N, C-alpha and C positions, 0 to 999 in steps of 0.2 A: 525886627530885631535891631537893636542899637549897634552901631559900629564902635570899634575901639578908638577912644579919644586920645590918640598918641601924643599930640602936642600938649594937651592939658595934663596928661600924666607926667610928661617930662618936666613941665613947669612946676607941678606939685612936688616932685621928688627933689628938685633943685631948691625949692623954697623951704622945705623942711630942714635942709642942711644950713641954709643961710640964716634962718630965723632961730638963733640959739636960745632965745627967751620964750619960745612957744612951749605950750604944755607938752606937746609930743616930744620935743627935743629934751626937755628937762627930765621927763620920766624915762627916756631912753638913754640918758647920759652914761649909765653903767654898762650898757651893751651897744655902744655906738659902733663898735667894730662889726657886729652882726648887721646893724642898720646900714653901714657902709656897703657891706656885701649885698644886702637886699636891693638897695637903691641903685648901686652901680651896675649890678647884673641886669636889673630891669632896664636900665638905660641902654646897656649893650644889646639886649634882645630887641629893643625898640630901634636900634641903629643910631643911638644918640650919645654914645659914650664920650664922644669928642666935646660934649657940653661941659666937661669938668676939667680942672687943672690937674694934670697927672702928677706933676712935681709936688704940689701941695698935698695930694692924697698920700703919695709914697712917703713924704717927710713925716706926716702925722702917724702913719702906720709904724714906721721905725721907732718913733718916740714911745710907742705902746709896747715895744719888745723889751723883755726883761733879760737880765744877765743869764737866767736859766735857759733862754732860748725861746720860751713860750711868749705868747702875746696876751695882753689884757683887753678888756672891753673898751677902755679909754685910758688916757694918760693918767698915771697915778693910781690905777686900780690893780688888783691882783691878777696874775696870769691864770688862764684856764684853757683847756683843750678846745672848748667851744669857740673861743675867740681866736685861737691859733689857726684853726681851719679857715675861718672867715678871712683872716689876714693873708693866708697863703692863696686862697681863691681870688682875692682882689689883686694880689700881685700877679697872679696868673692872667687875670683879665687884661692887665696892662703889659703883659710880657716882660715883667720886671722881677722874675724869680731870682735873677742873678744878683740882686742886692743882698740875698741871704747867704751867709756862710753855713751851708747846710750841715756839714760834718761837725762843725763846732757848736752850733746852736740848736737847730730844730731837731736833729737826729743825733743820738749818742749810741755808741756801741755798748753802753752799760746796760746789762740785763738784770742787775741786782734789784732788790726791792727799792722802789724810789724813795721810801722813807729814809733810806740810808744816804741819799744824795739830795742836795739842795736844788736840784734842777727840775724844770718842767720839760725834760726831753721826752718825746713821745714814746720811745722804746722803754724808758724807765717807768712809764705809767702802766705797762702791761703787768698784770698779776700772774701768779703761779698757775691759776686755772684757765688762763688765756683771756680773761676779761680785761677791761681797761678802766682805770680811775680817771676822773676828770681833772683833778689837781692834787695838791699835797694833802688834802683832807680825806681823800680816799673813796669818795662816792663812786659807786659802780653802776653803769647803765649801758644798755646796748647802743644808745646814741654815741657814747664815747668809743665803742668798738668801731662803728662806722666812721666816725671822725678820724680816728687814728689811721685806719686803713685807707680812707680817701686821701688824707693829707700826705701820707707816705707814698701813696701811688702817684699823686701829682708830682712829688719830688723824686720819683723813680728810686725810692728807698724801701720798698715793701719787704725786701729781704732782711731788713734790720730787726724784724720782729718774728715771733714764732707764729706764722700764719696758720699752721695746722691747729694749734691750741686756740687761736682766736676764732677760727671757724667752729671748732668743737664747742666752745662756750656759747656762741650764737645759736647753734643747733639745740643746746640744752634749754634755750628760752622759747623753743617752738611748742605750740599748744595743740590740743586735739582738734581744734577748729582750723588748723593749718596756718594760723597767724603766729605772731611773736609778741612777747612782752619785754619790759625793760630789764627784768631779771628772771631766772627760772621760776616758773609758777605765776608770773605776772600776767595780768589780763592782756589779751590781744588788743592792739591799738594801731590804727593806720600809720601814725607817725613812727612808731617802733618797727612796724613791718617794713616801711621804707628803709629804715636804717639797717635792718637785718638783711633784707633782700639786696639792698645796694652793696653792703659789705660782701655778701656772698657772690654778687655779680663781679665785683672788682677783684675777687680772689679766684674766679673761675670755679665757683662751688654751687652754682644754681641747680645742679642736678640733685642736690639734697632737698630741694623744695618740692612739696606736693602741689604742683602748679594748678591742677584742677580744683583741689580743695581750697587752696588759698585764693584762687581766682574767683571762686563762688562767694567766699566771705567778702572779698573786696568789691565785687560788683553789686552785692547786696547793700552797699553803702550809698547807692544812688537813691534819692528820695523823689517824690512826685514832682517837685519843682525842677528837677534835673541836677541839683547840687549834690555834693557828696558829704557824708559825715564821717567821723573818725571811729565811732563805735555804734552798735545797735541802739536805736531809740534816741539818738542825739540829733540836734538840729544840723542842717547842712552848713558848711563853712567853706569859703573860697579857698582857704589854704589846703584843704583836702583835694582840691583840683590838682595839686602837686603830689601830696603824699600817696594818695590812692592811685592816681593815674600813672605816675612813674613806675610804681610797683607792678601794675597791670601790664605796662609796656615791657618791663624787664622779664616777666614770665610769659609774655606773648598771649595775654588774655584780654587786651584792651577792647577787642571787638565785642565783649560781653556787656558793655554799657552803651547808653544812648549818648553819643558824642555831641550831637546837635543840641540836645536839651542842656547839656553841661555848658556848652559855649554860651547859650542864651542866659543861663544862670549867672555866669561870670560877668557878662556884659551888663546885666541888670544891676550888678553891684557897683557900677561906676558912679562917681560923682561927675555928672556931665557938665556942671558949671565950673567947678574948681579943680577937677582932676583927682586922681587917686581911686583906689578900689577898697571896698569894705568887706567884712566877713559875710554879710547878708544884705539884701537890698534895703536901702534907706538908713543903714547904720553909718557911724562915723568912719571915715577912711583912715588908713595908716600905711606906712611904708611896707610893713610885713605882708599885709594882704595884697597890696599893690604888686609887689614882686611875685608872689605865688599865683596871683590871678594872671599876670602876664606870662609867667612860666607855664601855667596850665594851658593857656591858649597856644603857646608855642608847641607843647606836646600834642595839641589837637590840630597842628598844622594850620593855624590861623594865618591868613594872608598878610605878608609884610613883616612878619616876625622872624628873627633868626632862629635856627633850630637849636634846641637845648639837649644836652646829654642827660638821660634819666638817672644815671648812676652818679656822675660827678656833679650834677646840678650846676653846670657851667655851659655856656654856648659851645656847640660842637667844634667850631673853628678854634676855640681856645684849647 
């Protein structure tokens, strides 16, 4: 079995940020905030966060903040709850949450329909049924429920939303197979399951989950190669080493999969020459899969990696 190529992965992550003209940088321009979270968190798990200039990162993040309080994927783009969580997570990585005026920007006491306010304040994005919209255009998804709950929990402001209604909406997205979809009646998907289970964990509501039924569905995601897929009959993908594994850990069913085979699958997806991790062996690497590969190995207690929290998706010490 190959070993984790730590130094090469660090070099790869730093190179992606420095080479602004590369294909990867160009196509990720609109979601650079997410990319910053993936790359920087991977560096922290590898013990190499000191490889970046903290002041430069914080300065750029604050330039992505809108008057509404929310953050965009990059300077000059529209704010969205997806990027807002990534911004808060990165600030937490550097212990710089104090740069935010939380009461004035990220969190608002306004509970009216956010269409009546021009803000991307997280509390204003909660709908009457307890769900959350991603931005001013109103798309609803259980991803946004997790993001809102995770973000407000990090900021110690979970009491600013109607948690009971938020939990009720998430439970309305539970399916007969024990999994969760993006909206009521939506197909069970490992990514959505992480979002729903994570949100329920952060609100102390995991007792609503049928852990054996959901655990069975999740452990069935492991294929012969040892990798995990997101839905039945799909190919394995390194990113599900996070989405599936973290969910299994939160419901205490991680012992139902073969951890050693999963470790081998992740390590086989490394580019041993140039660094980075891909979705499957011999595919092109990217920052997204590099982070989730490292995060998955952290959940598997791989030697030398910092421990990561399965609900917050941040290093435990953060």
